[in-house]
Backbone bond lengths (Angstrom), bond angles and torsions (degrees), N, CA, C in turn:
res aa  C-N    CA-C-N  psi(-1)  N-CA   C-N-CA  omega(-1)  CA-C   N-CA-C  phi
1 X - - - 1.466 - - 1.519 108.62 -
2 X 1.345 117.72 122.54 1.459 122.04 -178.40 1.517 110.56 -114.62
3 X 1.320 116.06 147.62 1.460 120.97 179.10 1.511 109.64 -70.92
4 X 1.360 117.28 148.12 1.450 122.83 175.01 1.532 109.19 -70.65
5 X 1.349 118.87 143.39 1.473 120.41 178.08 1.515 110.31 -60.36
6 X 1.335 115.90 140.05 1.455 120.63 -177.81 1.518 108.81 -134.50
7 X 1.326 115.53 153.35 1.459 120.36 175.72 1.511 109.20 -80.38
8 X 1.351 115.82 167.25 1.458 119.76 178.76 1.519 110.68 -62.31
9 X 1.348 116.63 -38.63 1.466 119.85 179.91 1.514 110.54 -65.50
10 X 1.344 115.14 -43.09 1.471 118.51 178.46 1.512 110.81 -61.21
11 X 1.345 114.53 -42.52 1.464 118.52 -179.78 1.511 111.07 -62.61
12 X 1.336 116.29 -38.48 1.460 118.93 -179.97 1.502 111.75 -64.46
13 X 1.349 116.87 -45.89 1.466 119.96 -179.94 1.516 110.97 -66.86
14 X 1.349 115.63 -43.50 1.466 118.19 179.73 1.517 110.34 -64.68
15 X 1.355 114.97 -37.28 1.457 118.40 -179.18 1.507 112.13 -61.47
16 X 1.357 116.17 -38.80 1.455 119.35 179.29 1.520 111.12 -62.89
17 X 1.348 115.95 -45.99 1.466 118.15 -178.71 1.514 110.87 -66.66
18 X 1.334 116.60 -38.05 1.457 119.36 179.48 1.516 111.33 -66.80
19 X 1.336 114.86 -44.28 1.459 117.32 179.70 1.523 110.59 -62.80
20 X 1.343 115.78 -35.52 1.455 118.34 177.09 1.507 111.73 -63.42
21 X 1.341 115.68 -44.44 1.475 119.99 179.38 1.520 110.78 -63.69
22 X 1.349 114.61 -43.70 1.459 118.16 -178.94 1.521 111.35 -67.70
23 X 1.340 116.74 -32.56 1.460 119.02 177.76 1.511 111.21 -63.73
24 X 1.339 115.99 -42.54 1.461 119.45 177.65 1.521 110.15 -63.73
25 X 1.349 116.18 -44.47 1.464 119.74 -179.40 1.515 110.76 -61.78
26 X 1.341 116.04 -42.04 1.458 119.16 -177.81 1.522 111.16 -66.19
27 X 1.330 116.32 -40.63 1.461 119.31 -179.40 1.517 111.01 -68.23
28 X 1.330 116.12 -36.70 1.467 119.49 -176.08 1.501 113.65 -87.53
29 X 1.343 118.37 -15.16 1.455 120.19 -174.51 1.518 110.91 -132.47
30 X 1.295 116.80 53.11 1.469 124.52 168.77 1.523 114.44 70.83
31 X 1.333 118.59 22.86 1.459 121.39 170.54 1.504 115.40 62.00
32 X 1.337 117.56 56.03 1.451 121.16 -179.71 1.520 110.40 -72.61
33 X 1.350 117.67 137.89 1.455 122.91 177.50 1.518 109.54 -96.18
34 X 1.338 117.93 140.32 1.454 121.62 175.57 1.516 109.39 -74.79
35 X 1.323 115.98 143.81 1.456 120.25 175.51 1.527 109.09 -72.23
36 X 1.340 118.24 144.59 1.459 120.89 -178.99 1.522 111.44 -57.99
37 X 1.335 116.63 133.94 1.453 120.99 175.10 1.514 114.87 80.98
38 X 1.329 118.13 -0.89 1.455 120.35 -179.64 1.517 108.63 -100.63
39 X 1.332 116.91 124.21 1.457 121.40 -175.82 1.527 110.32 -110.75
40 X 1.323 115.98 132.75 1.454 120.59 175.33 1.520 108.42 -67.77
41 X 1.321 117.02 121.79 1.464 119.58 -174.91 1.520 111.95 -92.56
42 X 1.311 116.88 -47.71 1.462 120.54 179.39 1.523 106.95 -151.00
43 X 1.311 116.89 155.80 1.451 120.05 175.93 1.517 109.45 -80.16
44 X 1.335 116.57 174.78 1.459 120.91 -169.71 1.516 113.54 -58.48
45 X 1.353 118.34 -27.41 1.460 120.25 -177.92 1.520 111.89 -62.60
46 X 1.327 117.32 -23.52 1.462 119.90 -178.61 1.509 112.58 -87.35
47 X 1.338 118.52 -7.17 1.455 121.87 -173.55 1.516 114.26 -60.05
48 X 1.351 120.67 -41.66 1.452 118.80 -178.18 1.521 113.59 -57.01
49 X 1.343 117.71 -32.55 1.457 120.02 179.70 1.510 112.05 -74.45
50 X 1.345 116.58 -24.40 1.456 120.02 -175.68 1.512 112.80 -94.57
51 X 1.337 118.38 -18.21 1.440 121.77 -169.46 1.523 116.28 -78.19
52 X 1.353 120.45 -37.91 1.464 119.09 -176.15 1.524 110.71 -56.38
53 X 1.333 115.88 140.25 1.455 120.38 -179.36 1.519 109.83 -126.32
54 X 1.322 115.24 148.40 1.457 119.99 178.41 1.519 109.09 -60.86
55 X 1.307 116.62 137.38 1.455 120.74 178.06 1.506 114.28 91.73
56 X 1.323 118.23 -9.26 1.465 120.71 -178.50 1.525 109.05 -91.18
57 X 1.333 115.89 123.91 1.465 120.73 -178.99 1.518 109.86 -117.69
58 X 1.324 117.85 132.43 1.467 120.09 178.43 1.529 112.89 -67.71
59 X 1.335 116.98 -12.21 1.464 120.01 177.36 1.524 111.62 -76.39
60 X 1.329 116.06 -15.81 1.466 121.89 -176.49 1.515 110.08 -107.86
61 X 1.331 116.85 144.00 1.457 120.90 166.36 1.520 108.40 -134.51
62 X 1.319 114.48 105.60 1.460 119.66 -179.61 1.520 110.33 -72.75
63 X 1.324 115.60 141.99 1.457 119.44 179.75 1.520 111.91 -160.53
64 X 1.311 115.19 178.46 1.466 121.94 179.99 1.517 110.16 -132.30
65 X 1.325 114.87 148.92 1.453 122.15 170.07 1.518 106.33 -123.05
66 X 1.327 116.79 116.57 1.463 122.02 -175.56 1.524 108.99 -108.72
67 X 1.322 116.08 119.07 1.469 122.50 -179.19 1.528 108.82 -93.77
68 X 1.316 116.27 103.83 1.468 119.67 -177.72 1.527 111.78 -69.90
69 X 1.332 117.12 -16.32 1.469 119.37 176.17 1.528 111.26 -70.85
70 X 1.325 116.13 -22.79 1.466 121.22 178.64 1.517 112.58 -99.83
71 X 1.317 117.31 -14.96 1.462 121.63 -176.98 1.528 108.96 -76.70
72 X 1.321 116.20 115.17 1.464 121.08 -174.20 1.526 111.47 -79.78
73 X 1.339 117.22 128.07 1.471 119.77 176.05 1.524 110.76 -58.06
74 X 1.320 115.77 135.87 1.457 120.06 179.16 1.517 114.06 87.48
75 X 1.334 117.26 -16.71 1.468 120.02 178.23 1.526 109.17 -78.11
76 X 1.324 116.41 132.27 1.460 119.87 177.66 1.523 111.33 -130.20
77 X 1.336 116.01 30.81 1.460 120.29 179.86 1.525 111.75 -58.62
78 X 1.326 116.52 -38.65 1.463 120.00 -179.63 1.524 110.94 -66.66
79 X 1.322 116.24 -38.96 1.463 121.34 179.83 1.530 110.28 -65.60
80 X 1.325 115.68 -45.91 1.465 120.77 179.42 1.517 111.28 -62.70
81 X 1.338 116.46 -42.48 1.463 120.59 -179.69 1.527 111.15 -63.34
82 X 1.330 116.97 -39.72 1.461 121.48 178.47 1.520 110.66 -62.83
83 X 1.325 116.54 -44.80 1.459 120.23 -179.71 1.525 110.95 -62.92
84 X 1.319 116.38 -43.66 1.459 120.83 -178.45 1.525 110.73 -65.58
85 X 1.331 116.61 -44.76 1.463 121.67 -177.88 1.520 112.45 -63.30
86 X 1.331 115.52 -39.35 1.464 120.38 -172.05 1.524 114.26 -105.19
87 X 1.327 116.88 0.47 1.457 119.51 177.82 1.512 113.71 70.21
88 X 1.334 116.56 33.54 1.464 121.93 179.55 1.527 108.46 -100.46
89 X 1.316 116.95 118.81 1.462 120.77 -177.72 1.525 110.89 -70.13
90 X 1.318 115.69 152.53 1.463 120.34 175.55 1.523 108.77 -61.17
91 X 1.340 117.98 132.48 1.470 120.01 -176.29 1.521 111.87 -67.59
92 X 1.313 114.92 134.80 1.465 120.13 175.05 1.524 110.75 -107.01
93 X 1.348 115.57 -12.54 1.464 121.41 178.41 1.518 108.54 -133.71
94 X 1.302 115.92 160.38 1.462 121.17 -178.41 1.525 111.41 -60.69
95 X 1.326 117.10 -29.06 1.462 120.79 -175.15 1.527 113.52 -89.81
96 X 1.338 118.35 -2.74 1.457 120.43 -179.16 1.528 111.04 -69.99
97 X 1.346 117.69 148.21 1.464 120.91 -179.96 1.523 112.43 -57.37
98 X 1.314 115.40 140.52 1.464 121.76 178.85 1.530 107.47 -148.95
99 X 1.318 116.82 108.99 1.454 120.66 -174.14 1.527 112.75 -81.98
100 X 1.309 116.36 -27.98 1.457 121.50 179.18 1.525 107.74 -143.98
101 X 1.315 117.07 141.38 1.459 120.65 179.76 1.518 108.94 -139.38
102 X 1.324 115.66 151.36 1.463 120.70 175.81 1.522 108.78 -95.84
103 X 1.323 115.87 136.21 1.460 120.58 176.44 1.523 109.33 -123.37
104 X 1.307 115.36 149.21 1.464 121.33 176.41 1.525 107.90 -109.34
105 X 1.319 116.24 129.15 1.461 122.17 -175.14 1.522 109.65 -116.75
106 X 1.327 115.62 139.42 1.458 120.17 177.76 1.524 109.80 -129.68
107 X 1.332 116.06 126.36 1.452 121.84 176.30 1.527 108.67 -77.36
108 X 1.314 115.86 117.83 1.464 121.17 -173.54 1.524 111.48 -61.07
109 X 1.320 117.00 -42.42 1.468 119.92 -175.20 1.518 113.35 -72.15
110 X 1.316 117.39 -39.23 1.466 120.42 -174.78 1.524 113.64 -104.56
111 X 1.316 117.28 -17.78 1.448 120.47 -176.75 1.521 113.61 80.72
112 X 1.343 116.92 1.05 1.462 120.84 -179.71 1.519 109.85 -66.60
113 X 1.325 116.16 138.27 1.460 120.94 -179.78 1.526 110.11 -115.04
114 X 1.304 115.34 155.81 1.461 121.74 177.16 1.517 108.80 -149.01
115 X 1.317 114.76 152.99 1.461 121.54 178.37 1.518 108.14 -120.66
116 X 1.319 116.52 138.62 1.460 118.64 -176.77 1.521 111.47 -153.81
117 X 1.330 116.78 141.37 1.466 119.77 171.35 1.525 109.97 -80.87
118 X 1.318 116.23 142.29 1.469 122.03 177.53 1.514 108.35 -127.14
119 X 1.318 114.83 131.56 1.457 121.64 179.00 1.514 108.23 -144.33
120 X 1.314 118.99 -172.83 1.453 120.66 171.91 1.515 108.69 -51.95
121 X 1.329 116.74 131.76 1.459 120.82 -175.14 1.528 112.49 -90.57
122 X 1.319 117.51 -0.42 1.471 123.12 175.66 1.528 111.00 48.46
123 X 1.327 112.52 62.49 1.466 121.46 -176.28 1.532 111.79 -68.25
124 X 1.322 115.35 147.82 1.463 120.20 171.77 1.522 110.08 -70.83
125 X 1.331 115.80 -29.30 1.467 121.86 177.52 1.528 108.16 -121.15
126 X 1.334 118.45 71.56 1.465 121.39 -171.71 1.524 113.79 -72.96
127 X 1.318 118.38 120.21 1.466 120.53 177.89 1.522 112.51 -65.21
128 X 1.328 117.30 -26.93 1.467 120.03 178.21 1.520 111.44 -63.34
129 X 1.318 116.92 -34.27 1.458 121.33 177.57 1.523 110.54 -72.26
130 X 1.324 116.08 -39.64 1.463 120.61 -178.16 1.524 112.51 -60.62
131 X 1.337 116.79 -37.33 1.473 119.32 -173.29 1.516 113.56 -93.06
132 X 1.325 118.44 -9.53 1.463 120.43 -175.98 1.527 110.47 -69.40
133 X 1.334 118.89 122.31 1.471 120.90 -176.54 1.525 114.08 -77.87
134 X 1.330 118.61 -13.20 1.464 120.60 -175.44 1.515 113.98 -115.29
135 X 1.326 118.22 -6.27 1.461 120.51 -175.28 1.517 112.62 81.81
136 X 1.344 117.98 10.27 1.463 120.55 179.17 1.527 110.96 -65.15
137 X 1.319 116.75 -38.60 1.472 120.91 173.66 1.520 107.57 -83.24
138 X 1.303 116.71 123.61 1.456 119.68 -178.41 1.519 110.38 -148.24
139 X 1.325 115.65 161.78 1.457 122.11 177.85 1.516 109.19 -112.75
140 X 1.322 116.22 127.30 1.455 120.42 177.25 1.523 110.90 -72.39
141 X 1.311 115.30 167.55 1.459 120.67 -179.98 1.513 112.07 -62.20
142 X 1.345 117.73 -26.33 1.463 120.97 -179.43 1.526 112.73 -93.05
143 X 1.341 116.99 13.95 1.459 121.29 173.13 1.508 116.00 90.55
144 X 1.326 118.73 -3.90 1.464 120.80 -179.71 1.528 109.79 -80.40
145 X 1.313 115.95 128.00 1.465 121.88 179.84 1.526 108.70 -95.09
146 X 1.328 115.98 126.25 1.455 121.41 -174.28 1.526 111.29 -131.97
147 X 1.330 115.48 172.99 1.463 122.72 174.19 1.525 108.56 -124.18
148 X 1.312 117.07 125.84 1.461 122.31 173.52 1.523 107.16 -82.73
149 X 1.307 116.37 106.62 1.469 119.63 -174.28 1.527 112.19 -66.70
150 X 1.345 117.83 -21.28 1.459 120.04 178.99 1.525 111.62 -75.36
151 X 1.316 117.07 -25.55 1.461 121.03 -179.90 1.520 112.78 -99.46
152 X 1.331 117.44 -12.36 1.470 121.11 -178.46 1.529 109.73 -70.79
153 X 1.322 116.96 128.22 1.466 121.49 179.15 1.531 111.75 -103.92
154 X 1.324 116.26 6.53 1.455 119.93 175.56 1.508 115.30 74.15
155 X 1.337 117.93 21.89 1.470 119.95 -177.61 1.527 112.43 -71.71
156 X 1.324 116.87 -25.86 1.469 124.46 176.84 1.517 114.23 67.37
157 X 1.328 117.74 21.91 1.462 119.36 172.97 1.525 110.63 -62.80
158 X 1.339 116.41 -35.86 1.461 120.24 179.80 1.528 111.12 -65.41
159 X 1.331 116.32 -35.62 1.466 120.53 177.81 1.522 110.04 -60.76
160 X 1.330 115.05 -43.41 1.465 119.58 -179.98 1.519 112.08 -71.60
161 X 1.330 117.38 -31.35 1.461 120.61 -176.23 1.520 112.81 -79.22
162 X 1.322 118.37 -24.83 1.462 121.29 -175.89 1.527 110.99 -71.42
163 X 1.339 118.75 118.51 1.468 120.43 -179.60 1.522 113.03 -75.97
164 X 1.327 118.00 -5.19 1.462 121.89 -176.33 1.529 112.83 -106.32
165 X 1.322 117.03 2.55 1.469 122.10 -178.82 1.533 110.21 52.75
166 X 1.323 115.32 45.42 1.456 120.57 -172.27 1.518 113.73 -105.13
167 X 1.314 117.68 3.85 1.463 121.38 177.73 1.527 109.97 -107.29
168 X 1.325 116.30 141.84 1.464 122.31 178.00 1.520 109.62 -124.41
169 X 1.318 116.07 153.80 1.459 122.11 178.51 1.521 108.58 -112.86
170 X 1.313 116.87 135.00 1.462 122.00 -179.09 1.529 108.93 -88.95
171 X 1.311 116.33 110.15 1.465 121.88 -176.81 1.527 112.47 -89.88
172 X 1.320 117.69 -26.61 1.460 120.91 -170.84 1.530 111.22 -114.74
173 X 1.336 114.79 162.02 1.459 120.00 171.91 1.526 108.75 -64.09
174 X 1.335 115.92 146.61 1.459 120.68 -176.84 1.522 110.51 -112.83
175 X 1.325 115.08 147.90 1.462 120.88 177.34 1.527 108.64 -131.91
176 X 1.322 115.90 162.39 1.473 122.02 176.76 1.518 112.19 54.51
177 X 1.334 115.93 46.13 1.454 119.76 179.21 1.527 111.32 -74.81
178 X 1.329 114.90 154.20 1.457 121.12 175.39 1.528 108.41 -79.12
179 X 1.329 118.80 131.81 1.469 120.76 -178.13 1.526 113.40 -56.92
180 X 1.337 117.19 -33.96 1.464 120.67 -177.85 1.522 112.94 -85.03
181 X 1.335 117.02 -8.58 1.465 120.57 -177.36 1.527 109.08 -128.48
182 X 1.328 118.09 72.81 1.466 120.30 -179.14 1.522 111.50 -67.38
183 X 1.330 115.37 135.33 1.459 122.00 179.38 1.518 107.70 -131.41
184 X 1.326 117.84 168.91 1.451 118.50 -178.68 1.515 113.82 -160.18
185 X 1.330 115.92 143.67 1.454 121.48 175.57 1.527 109.47 -60.59
186 X 1.328 115.57 138.68 1.451 120.51 179.12 1.512 114.14 86.62
187 X 1.336 116.85 6.20 1.464 121.16 -178.81 1.523 111.20 -114.89
188 X 1.322 114.74 159.57 1.462 121.68 174.26 1.516 108.14 -97.34
189 X 1.329 117.03 148.42 1.455 120.85 -179.28 1.523 110.17 -150.51
190 X 1.311 115.63 169.22 1.456 121.28 179.01 1.518 109.79 -174.64
191 X 1.329 116.50 -178.68 1.458 122.83 -179.92 1.521 110.84 -52.17
192 X 1.333 116.34 133.33 1.459 122.66 179.55 1.523 112.32 -110.55
193 X 1.330 116.95 8.16 1.472 121.66 -171.95 1.536 110.31 54.62
194 X 1.343 115.43 33.84 1.472 121.37 179.90 1.523 110.47 49.71
195 X 1.330 115.35 51.63 1.459 121.04 -175.43 1.529 112.36 -58.64
196 X 1.329 116.97 -30.55 1.462 119.79 178.74 1.525 111.34 -65.52
197 X 1.319 116.37 -33.77 1.466 120.06 175.77 1.531 110.59 -67.35
198 X 1.318 115.55 -46.94 1.462 120.13 -177.74 1.521 111.36 -61.36
199 X 1.337 116.23 -40.83 1.452 119.98 -176.80 1.531 113.08 -71.35
200 X 1.325 116.65 -14.61 1.476 118.31 174.58 1.531 111.51 -104.53
201 X 1.343 116.36 10.96 1.451 120.00 171.08 1.509 116.93 103.22
202 X 1.328 119.01 -4.91 1.465 120.46 176.23 1.531 109.12 -75.63
203 X 1.322 116.47 158.32 1.462 120.17 -175.08 1.525 112.79 -128.70
204 X 1.327 115.99 27.32 1.461 119.06 177.82 1.522 109.11 -148.30
205 X 1.313 116.32 143.65 1.459 121.28 177.78 1.523 110.01 -82.63
206 X 1.321 116.14 163.08 1.464 120.43 179.87 1.524 111.30 -63.84
207 X 1.333 116.95 -38.12 1.468 119.50 -177.94 1.530 111.08 -68.12
208 X 1.344 116.70 -42.76 1.463 120.11 179.12 1.522 110.87 -65.69
209 X 1.322 116.39 -38.06 1.460 121.34 179.50 1.526 110.80 -64.17
210 X 1.335 116.40 -44.42 1.460 120.58 -179.55 1.526 111.37 -66.63
211 X 1.332 116.85 -38.40 1.463 121.14 179.63 1.529 110.58 -64.53
212 X 1.334 116.66 -40.99 1.468 120.56 178.03 1.522 110.72 -67.92
213 X 1.338 116.80 -39.49 1.459 120.81 -179.84 1.527 110.80 -62.60
214 X 1.340 116.36 -33.99 1.468 120.94 179.58 1.526 112.10 -78.33
215 X 1.350 116.79 -7.81 1.460 120.12 177.96 1.511 114.77 89.54
216 X 1.338 117.47 5.16 1.470 119.61 -178.41 1.535 111.37 -84.61
217 X 1.324 116.59 -39.63 1.468 121.51 -179.01 1.532 111.98 51.76
218 X 1.327 114.98 42.66 1.465 120.13 -178.96 1.525 112.15 -89.91
219 X 1.321 118.49 -14.46 1.467 121.96 -176.81 1.519 109.13 -117.57
220 X 1.300 115.82 116.79 1.467 121.39 177.43 1.524 108.21 -110.01
221 X 1.325 116.32 122.99 1.459 122.05 -178.30 1.517 110.01 -113.40
222 X 1.325 117.04 142.17 1.452 118.79 177.54 1.510 112.67 173.88
223 X 1.333 114.19 -167.04 1.462 122.26 -176.66 1.524 109.76 -93.81
224 X 1.318 116.43 110.68 1.460 121.42 179.76 1.522 112.19 -67.55
225 X 1.326 117.41 -22.25 1.467 121.38 -178.23 1.518 113.48 -84.55
226 X 1.325 116.91 -13.57 1.468 120.51 -179.39 1.524 108.70 -89.69
227 X 1.331 118.90 107.81 1.467 120.55 -176.02 1.528 113.46 -61.61
228 X 1.330 117.00 -20.03 1.466 120.13 -179.13 1.520 113.39 -93.98
229 X 1.338 117.01 -3.82 1.465 119.47 179.54 1.520 109.65 -73.89
230 X 1.338 115.51 154.46 1.466 120.11 -179.02 1.520 111.41 -61.78
231 X 1.332 117.11 -40.35 1.463 118.86 -178.14 1.521 111.48 -67.20
232 X 1.331 117.31 -38.99 1.466 120.07 178.92 1.529 110.65 -66.00
233 X 1.329 116.46 -40.52 1.471 119.83 178.33 1.522 110.83 -63.79
234 X 1.331 116.64 -43.06 1.466 119.99 -179.03 1.522 111.22 -64.59
235 X 1.318 116.76 -41.94 1.462 120.37 -179.86 1.524 110.50 -63.37
236 X 1.345 116.72 -35.72 1.459 120.40 177.90 1.528 111.69 -69.72
237 X 1.327 116.76 -35.94 1.461 121.01 -171.16 1.520 114.34 -86.89
238 X 1.317 117.36 -26.05 1.463 120.16 -175.16 1.523 110.35 -117.52
239 X 1.297 115.07 169.31 1.468 120.18 179.87 1.527 109.26 -91.31
240 X 1.323 115.49 88.25 1.459 120.38 -179.87 1.524 109.88 -83.93
241 X 1.315 115.52 147.20 1.463 122.33 -176.65 1.523 110.20 -114.83
242 X 1.312 116.33 142.13 1.457 121.76 170.97 1.530 108.32 -102.07
243 X 1.301 117.63 136.31 1.455 120.08 174.87 1.527 109.18 -64.92
244 X 1.298 116.36 132.21 1.472 122.89 -177.33 1.536 110.73 50.92
245 X 1.327 114.82 52.62 1.468 120.09 179.26 1.525 111.59 -60.04
246 X 1.347 116.11 -23.16 1.461 119.99 -179.23 1.521 112.39 -64.36
247 X 1.335 117.19 -19.69 1.465 120.78 179.82 1.528 111.96 -80.50
248 X 1.330 116.88 -11.41 1.475 122.38 176.73 1.536 112.06 55.69
249 X 1.325 115.35 46.94 1.460 121.13 179.93 1.520 111.90 -92.60
250 X 1.326 117.93 -10.54 1.468 123.41 -179.95 1.518 110.00 54.42
251 X 1.319 116.91 69.90 1.456 122.13 -175.04 1.518 112.11 -72.13
252 X 1.318 115.82 149.81 1.454 121.21 176.44 1.516 112.32 -86.04
253 X 1.325 117.46 -9.71 1.468 122.59 176.76 1.520 108.12 -107.15
254 X 1.324 116.20 124.92 1.465 121.57 -178.68 1.533 108.96 -119.60
255 X 1.322 116.28 159.64 1.459 121.95 -176.65 1.525 111.01 -129.20
256 X 1.330 115.41 147.43 1.456 122.39 171.19 1.518 108.33 -114.52
257 X 1.313 116.27 143.02 1.458 120.53 174.49 1.500 115.74 87.04
258 X 1.321 117.53 8.74 1.468 119.95 177.46 1.521 109.99 -99.63
C-alpha cells in the first residue's frame, strides 16, 4: 500500500492534523514516540479499504495443526526454515525479531514434557488488530493476520496486546531483504503464514515443508474451511487444543498433545 502523491502545501496541512491526532494519542496513551521515517497514512477508519489483498478468499481459512508428539525436542528446523524464507537473522539479543520460536513445556503434575513451535496464531478475533490505531495490523479475508509496514507507526500496542508474544519490533536498519518479504526499521512484524508463497499458488509454508523434509511431519498446513482437506479432517477427528482457548480468539493454529 503506497501513499497518494501530495503537494508540499497538502503535506503541511495534513501534517498539522496528524501531529494533532498523534499528540492526543500520545498524551492519552503513555506518550508513544513515532519511529523515524514512518508516516501515519490514515487513521483506523480507513483500514477496511486498505486491507483486502489479491489472492485472499473469504471461502478459505489457512491454518496449522502442530502435533507436539512428533515435534522433536531440540529440533529447530522449522525456525531455521522461517528465517531463511523470510530473511530474518538469528537473534543475538532478546529484542531482535523472531517470527517463530520453539518452547519446551513440562506438566508439573506428571512431569511429561513437550516441545512446540509458537508463532502468530492468526486469530479470527485478533487483539492486535483491535488495538492498532492506524489499521496497520489487519486480517485478510483468508484469515491471515498481517502488518502493513507503510501504515505502522511503531507504537507497539499490538506487541503488548498479543497473548502469544508473537510480534517483534525492528530496531535496526535491515540489509539483504527478500524481495517478496519487505521489512523495515521502526515497524512491527510477525509470522505471515508465508503469504507470499500462498499468493503465488504454493500450498505449504516453509516451516511445514522443512518439518516434513526432516521426517517429523509435526506441522500440517492447509485450509481449515475445506471439509475434505487433511487438516480439517484431523481437527474433526482428534482433540486439538488452542493456546489460551479461554480468550476465545478462535486461533488458526491448533496443537495436539498439549
